[in-house]
C-alpha positions in Angstrom: 124.0 56.6 -9.6 126.6 54.9 -7.8 130.1 56.7 -7.1 133.7 55.2 -6.8 134.9 54.7 -3.5 137.0 57.5 -2.4 140.5 57.1 -3.1 142.1 60.7 -3.0 144.5 61.9 -0.6 143.8 64.1 2.4 145.9 66.8 0.6 143.4 66.8 -2.2 140.4 66.7 0.3 141.8 69.8 1.9 142.2 71.9 -1.5 138.7 70.8 -2.5 137.4 71.9 0.8 139.4 75.3 0.7 137.9 75.9 -2.8 134.0 75.1 -2.0 134.6 77.1 1.2 136.0 80.2 -0.8 132.8 79.9 -3.3 130.4 79.6 -0.5 131.9 82.9 1.2 131.5 84.6 -2.1 128.1 83.7 -2.4 128.3 81.7 -5.5 126.6 78.6 -3.9 125.6 77.2 -7.5 129.5 77.1 -8.1 130.1 75.4 -4.8 127.7 72.8 -5.3 129.1 72.0 -8.8 132.6 71.9 -7.3 131.3 69.4 -4.6 129.5 67.1 -7.4 132.9 67.3 -9.2 134.8 65.9 -6.4 132.4 62.9 -5.7 133.1 62.1 -9.5 136.7 62.5 -9.0 136.7 60.2 -5.8 137.2 62.5 -3.0 134.1 61.9 -1.2 130.9 59.6 -1.6 128.4 62.3 -1.2 128.6 66.1 -2.0 127.1 67.3 1.1 129.6 65.3 3.2 133.1 66.7 2.9 135.2 66.1 5.6 139.1 66.6 5.4 139.5 63.4 7.7 137.4 60.7 5.9 136.9 57.3 6.5 135.1 55.9 3.2 133.9 52.6 5.1 131.4 54.5 7.2 127.9 55.0 5.3 127.2 58.7 4.4 123.9 59.2 6.6 123.3 62.7 7.8 120.9 62.0 10.7 120.3 59.2 13.1 117.4 58.0 15.3 118.2 59.1 18.7 116.6 56.0 20.4 119.5 53.8 18.9 121.9 55.1 21.2 121.9 54.3 25.2 123.3 57.4 26.1 120.4 59.7 25.0 118.1 58.3 27.4 120.9 59.2 30.0 120.7 62.8 29.0 116.8 63.2 28.5 116.7 61.5 32.3 118.9 64.3 33.3 117.5 67.2 31.5 115.5 68.6 34.4 118.7 68.7 36.6 120.9 70.3 33.9 118.3 72.7 33.2 117.9 73.7 36.7 121.6 74.3 36.9 121.5 76.4 33.6 118.5 78.4 35.0 120.8 79.9 37.7 122.9 81.8 34.8 121.9 85.3 34.6 125.0 86.4 32.9 126.7 84.1 30.5 129.9 85.8 30.5 130.1 85.6 34.2 129.5 81.9 34.1 132.4 81.0 31.6 130.8 81.2 28.4 132.8 82.7 25.6 132.1 84.2 22.4 132.5 81.8 19.4 134.0 84.5 16.9 135.1 82.5 13.7 134.0 82.2 10.1 131.3 79.8 10.8 129.3 82.8 12.6 127.9 84.5 9.4 125.9 87.1 11.8 124.7 87.5 15.3 126.1 86.2 18.8 127.2 82.7 19.6 128.6 82.0 23.1 129.7 78.6 24.6 131.7 76.9 27.6 133.7 74.0 27.0 133.8 71.0 29.3 135.7 68.5 27.0 138.0 68.9 24.0 139.7 66.0 22.6 139.6 64.2 25.8 141.0 67.4 27.7 138.8 68.3 30.7 138.6 72.0 31.4 138.2 71.8 35.3 137.1 75.5 35.7 133.8 74.9 33.3 133.2 71.5 35.1 133.5 73.4 38.5 131.2 76.2 37.3 128.3 73.3 36.3 129.2 70.2 38.3 125.9 68.7 37.6 126.1 69.2 33.8 129.8 67.7 34.2 128.8 64.8 36.0 126.2 63.8 33.2 128.7 64.4 30.5 131.4 62.2 32.7 128.8 59.5 32.6 129.6 58.9 28.7 132.8 58.1 28.2 132.6 58.2 24.3 131.8 62.0 25.0 134.4 62.9 27.5 137.9 61.2 28.4 137.4 59.0 25.4 136.2 61.4 23.0 137.8 62.8 19.9 135.7 66.0 19.7 133.9 68.6 22.1 131.4 68.8 24.8 130.0 72.3 25.4 127.2 74.4 26.5 126.1 76.1 23.3 124.0 79.7 23.5 122.5 80.9 20.6 121.2 84.4 20.5 118.4 85.6 18.5 119.1 87.0 15.0 122.1 84.6 14.5 123.3 82.7 11.5 125.9 79.9 11.7 126.7 79.5 8.0 126.7 76.1 5.9 129.9 74.3 6.7 131.3 70.5 7.5 132.8 69.1 10.3 136.3 68.1 10.0 135.7 64.2 10.4 133.1 61.6 9.6 134.5 59.6 12.5 132.3 60.9 15.2 128.3 61.8 15.7 127.1 64.9 17.3 124.4 65.0 19.7 122.3 68.1 21.0 120.1 68.0 23.9 117.8 70.6 24.0 117.7 72.8 27.2 116.1 76.0 26.5 114.2 76.1 23.0 112.1 78.8 22.1 110.2 79.5 18.7 112.4 80.3 16.0 115.8 78.5 15.9 116.3 75.7 13.0 119.1 73.2 11.9 119.7 72.1 8.1 121.9 68.9 8.1 122.3 67.6 4.6 118.8 68.4 2.9 117.1 67.8 6.2 115.5 70.3 8.6 115.7 69.9 12.2 114.0 71.4 15.1 115.0 71.0 18.6 112.5 70.0 21.7 113.3 70.5 25.2 114.4 67.5 27.1 115.0 65.7 23.7 118.2 64.6 21.9 119.1 65.0 18.2 121.9 63.0 16.8 123.5 63.8 13.3 127.0 63.7 11.2 128.2 67.0 11.4 130.7 66.3 8.8 127.6 66.6 6.4 126.9 70.3 5.6 125.0 72.0 8.2 123.9 75.6 9.3 121.5 77.1 12.0 119.6 80.0 11.8 117.7 81.7 14.9 114.9 84.0 13.8 113.2 83.9 17.0 113.5 86.5 20.0 114.9 84.3 22.9 118.3 82.6 23.3 118.5 78.7 22.3 120.6 76.6 24.5 121.7 73.1 24.0 124.2 70.6 25.4 126.3 69.8 22.7 128.4 66.3 22.7 130.5 64.6 20.3 130.6 61.0 20.4 132.8 58.2 18.7 130.9 56.9 15.8 129.3 53.5 16.4 130.2 52.1 13.0 134.1 52.6 13.8 135.6 49.0 14.6 137.9 48.9 17.6 141.2 48.9 16.0 140.3 52.5 13.9 138.6 53.8 17.1 141.9 53.0 19.2 144.4 54.5 16.3 142.3 57.8 16.5 142.0 58.2 20.1 145.9 57.5 20.2 146.5 59.9 17.5 144.8 62.8 19.5 147.3 65.8 20.3 147.3 67.1 23.6 145.9 70.4 24.4 149.3 72.0 24.8 150.4 70.6 21.4 147.2 72.2 19.8 147.9 75.5 21.3 151.6 75.3 20.0 150.2 74.5 16.6 147.8 77.3 16.6 150.4 79.8 17.7 152.6 78.7 15.1 150.3 78.9 12.3 149.2 82.3 13.3 152.7 83.7 13.8 152.3 84.5 17.6 155.1 84.2 19.8 153.4 85.3 23.0 149.9 85.7 24.8 148.8 87.7 27.6 145.6 87.8 29.4 144.6 90.9 31.7 140.9 90.4 33.1 139.2 90.0 29.8 141.7 91.6 27.3 143.8 89.5 25.5 147.1 90.6 23.9 149.0 88.8 21.2 152.4 89.4 20.3 153.8 88.4 16.7 156.7 86.1 16.7 160.1 87.4 15.4 159.2 86.5 11.8 155.7 88.2 11.6 156.9 91.0 13.7 159.6 91.8 10.9 157.3 91.6 8.2 154.7 93.7 9.9 157.4 96.6 10.8 158.9 96.5 7.2 155.4 97.1 5.9 154.3 100.0 8.4 157.8 101.4 7.6 157.1 101.3 3.8 153.7 103.0 4.0 154.9 105.5 6.9 152.5 104.4 9.6 152.8 103.2 13.3 150.0 101.2 13.7 147.5 99.0 11.5 144.2 96.9 12.1 142.3 94.9 9.8 138.7 96.0 9.6 136.4 94.0 7.1 139.0 92.6 5.0 140.9 96.0 4.5 144.2 97.4 6.3 143.6 100.5 8.4 146.7 102.6 8.8 146.0 104.9 11.8 142.7 106.5 10.8 143.0 106.3 7.2 141.7 103.2 5.1 143.8 101.8 2.4 142.5 99.3 -0.1 144.7 96.5 -0.7 
């Protein structure tokens, strides 16, 4: 069955994405699949498992690629031993700049990463901690300065589940170089189940629904890189890179969306202060319920030591 070329706006894609994600979060995966199929029928996407908000319909929907088709996979694999030697010196991930990934993608378990690049922005501290790895990344321009995604070391602990999700754009591909690969971790991309191998690369389109499960006993570590999709024409690629927001602009946008007016870091502690509008809202609510403090736990508001269902 052939589907019509996508013709819907980004706003429509965003709303379908939110609905599908909400259905999955509630555990109604059948309804989520039916909704994704309806979206394809309505010309939102071309494949029900590929649901990015930023979508280029000219790129064929293909979930997994042959690593040997890309020059940089040989570059990464040739440098595997040097990267692994640098990684083997890490006995305390937190002390070496690995930070927890705490977001809706983490269904359970523990997931940490150290980021070298994000949307072309170089994180000097990470590169100084891992100079060998940073040098290898910088030898791949489409993943470093000219990249639109991230370059990280991803440390996944046993018992972790990264829930099914779709990346935000199909304008790039994701590359994994296996560094520490014990028995147990597996990744699904679309309908394909992939296994990592130490010293070998995987290449896939993360705009397809994918998830990771680690049922082993030792951490899995990969070098993760986003690279520009080779199917992009030069004009589209340049337009995407020109539209990249600076890191400062992204932080400003995040703080505005979250109602944060100020952030302070004291050692490992992070303190967030609400902006004026958000602070006023919370203050009014606490006054109404007669409480002096509130905390969000498992989707419920907790006032002092009393849990109120809202």
